[in-house]
C-alpha positions as CSV (number, residue, x, y, z in Angstrom):
1,M,13.3,-133.0,237.9
2,R,12.3,-130.9,240.0
3,L,14.9,-129.3,242.4
4,S,13.0,-130.3,245.7
5,R,12.7,-133.8,244.4
6,W,16.4,-133.9,244.1
7,G,17.0,-132.4,247.7
8,I,14.6,-135.2,248.8
9,A,16.8,-137.6,247.4
10,F,19.9,-136.1,248.7
11,I,18.4,-135.5,252.1
12,Q,17.5,-139.5,252.1
13,L,21.0,-140.5,250.8
14,G,22.4,-137.9,253.4
15,A,20.4,-140.0,256.2
16,L,21.6,-143.5,254.5
17,L,25.8,-142.7,255.0
18,L,25.0,-141.1,257.7
19,A,23.4,-144.2,259.3
20,I,25.8,-146.6,257.5
21,G,28.7,-144.3,259.2
22,L,27.2,-143.8,262.5
23,L,25.4,-147.1,263.7
24,P,28.4,-149.6,263.8
25,L,30.3,-147.7,266.0
26,G,27.4,-147.3,268.3
27,V,26.4,-151.0,268.1
28,M,30.3,-152.0,268.5
29,A,30.7,-149.2,271.7
30,T,27.4,-151.2,273.6
31,L,27.3,-154.6,272.6
32,F,31.2,-154.7,272.1
33,P,33.2,-152.5,274.2
34,G,36.3,-154.9,274.7
35,A,36.7,-155.5,271.0
36,S,38.7,-153.7,268.2
37,A,36.7,-150.9,266.6
38,L,38.8,-150.5,263.9
39,V,36.2,-150.8,261.2
40,P,33.5,-148.8,262.6
41,V,35.8,-145.9,263.2
42,L,37.3,-145.8,259.7
43,L,33.9,-145.8,258.7
44,S,32.4,-142.9,261.0
45,L,35.5,-141.2,259.4
46,S,35.3,-141.6,255.9
47,V,31.4,-141.8,255.3
48,A,29.9,-140.1,258.0
49,P,31.0,-136.8,257.1
50,L,30.1,-137.2,253.2
51,G,26.3,-138.3,254.2
52,G,26.5,-135.1,256.3
53,L,27.3,-132.9,253.4
54,C,24.6,-134.3,251.5
55,L,22.4,-133.9,254.3
56,L,23.0,-130.2,254.1
57,A,23.3,-129.7,250.4
58,G,19.8,-131.9,250.6
59,L,18.1,-129.3,252.8
60,V,19.2,-126.5,251.1
61,M,18.4,-127.7,247.5
62,W,14.7,-128.9,249.5
63,G,14.5,-125.2,251.2
64,I,15.5,-123.2,247.8
65,G,13.1,-125.5,245.4
66,T,9.9,-125.0,248.2
67,L,10.4,-121.3,248.2
68,R,10.8,-121.2,244.3
69,R,7.2,-123.3,244.4
């Protein structure tokens, strides 16, 4: 598999992890402001940074893969 394809896969994985980490926090903050937001905060602190790292690594791999092509 080419490096640019690995980059695209990591970009998609990073976007998914960021969505899983940040969307529940936004929904709880807008729809249920008085409820306890423990689970969304834990998701945003544990899953979102990993998604950001995957997204960054995917962008680097994709960039290197397209420059080598």
